C-alpha positions as CSV (number, residue, x, y, z in Angstrom):
1,M,-50.8,2.9,29.1
2,A,-48.9,3.0,25.9
3,K,-46.6,0.3,24.3
4,C,-43.4,1.9,23.8
5,T,-39.8,1.2,22.6
6,V,-36.4,2.4,25.2
7,R,-33.9,2.1,22.8
8,Y,-30.1,2.4,24.1
9,W,-27.2,3.9,22.5
10,A,-22.9,3.5,23.2
11,A,-22.6,3.3,26.9
12,A,-26.5,3.0,27.8
13,K,-26.1,-0.1,25.3
14,D,-23.4,-1.2,27.0
15,A,-24.9,-1.1,30.4
16,A,-28.3,-2.4,29.4
17,G,-26.9,-5.4,27.6
18,T,-29.2,-5.1,24.7
19,S,-30.0,-2.5,22.1
20,E,-33.7,-1.8,22.5
21,E,-36.6,-3.3,24.9
22,A,-40.7,-2.3,24.9
23,V,-42.1,-1.2,28.1
24,E,-45.6,0.3,29.2
25,A,-46.0,3.4,30.1
26,S,-47.9,6.7,30.2
27,T,-44.8,9.1,30.9
28,L,-41.2,9.3,30.3
29,Q,-40.8,8.8,33.8
30,E,-43.1,6.0,34.3
31,A,-40.6,4.2,31.0
32,L,-37.3,5.3,33.1
33,D,-38.8,3.7,36.5
34,A,-39.7,0.6,34.3
35,V,-36.3,-0.1,33.0
36,R,-34.6,0.8,36.3
37,R,-37.0,-1.8,38.1
38,L,-35.8,-4.5,35.1
39,R,-31.8,-3.7,36.0
40,E,-30.8,-2.6,39.1
41,E,-27.3,-2.4,38.8
42,D,-25.2,0.5,39.4
43,R,-23.7,1.0,35.9
44,F,-26.9,0.7,34.0
45,Q,-28.3,3.1,36.9
46,R,-25.6,5.6,36.9
47,V,-25.5,5.6,33.1
48,L,-29.4,5.9,33.0
49,G,-28.9,9.2,35.3
50,I,-26.6,11.4,33.2
51,S,-28.3,10.6,29.5
52,S,-29.9,12.7,27.4
53,F,-32.9,11.7,26.0
54,L,-34.9,11.8,22.9
55,V,-39.1,11.2,22.8
56,D,-40.2,10.3,19.3
57,E,-37.2,12.3,17.7
58,K,-37.4,15.5,19.7
59,P,-35.3,16.4,22.6
60,V,-36.2,15.9,25.9
61,G,-34.5,18.6,27.1
62,A,-34.8,20.4,30.5
63,R,-38.8,19.4,30.9
64,A,-39.7,17.3,33.5
65,H,-40.0,13.6,32.8
66,G,-43.4,13.0,33.9
67,D,-44.4,16.2,31.8
68,V,-43.3,14.2,28.7
69,S,-46.3,11.9,27.3
70,L,-46.1,8.9,25.7
71,T,-48.5,7.9,22.8
72,E,-48.6,4.0,21.6
73,G,-45.7,3.3,19.6
74,S,-43.2,6.1,20.9
75,V,-39.6,5.6,20.7
76,I,-37.3,6.7,23.4
77,E,-33.8,7.1,22.5
78,V,-31.2,6.7,25.5
79,L,-28.4,8.9,24.5
80,P,-25.2,9.2,27.1
81,P,-23.1,12.0,26.9
82,F,-20.1,10.8,24.2
83,A,-17.0,13.0,22.5
84,G,-17.2,14.6,19.9
85,G,-14.8,16.3,17.5
């Protein structure tokens, strides 16, 4: 398992009540499962469910979260949908 940082942006930050936290995980799926266990509130779960993710500045896109490997020091960015112009 690798120690990783999960960073929350916009509505995800508000729902999590923090801008970032550390988790230990080998895959993105394990990291997301870990933060879900930390916060079982419906709002956080909903925001996480509709968010997109970057791992080490690279978009995850449609890849299965269990297929996205993490390494020591990986940074996961949680990006909820937001309007832009």
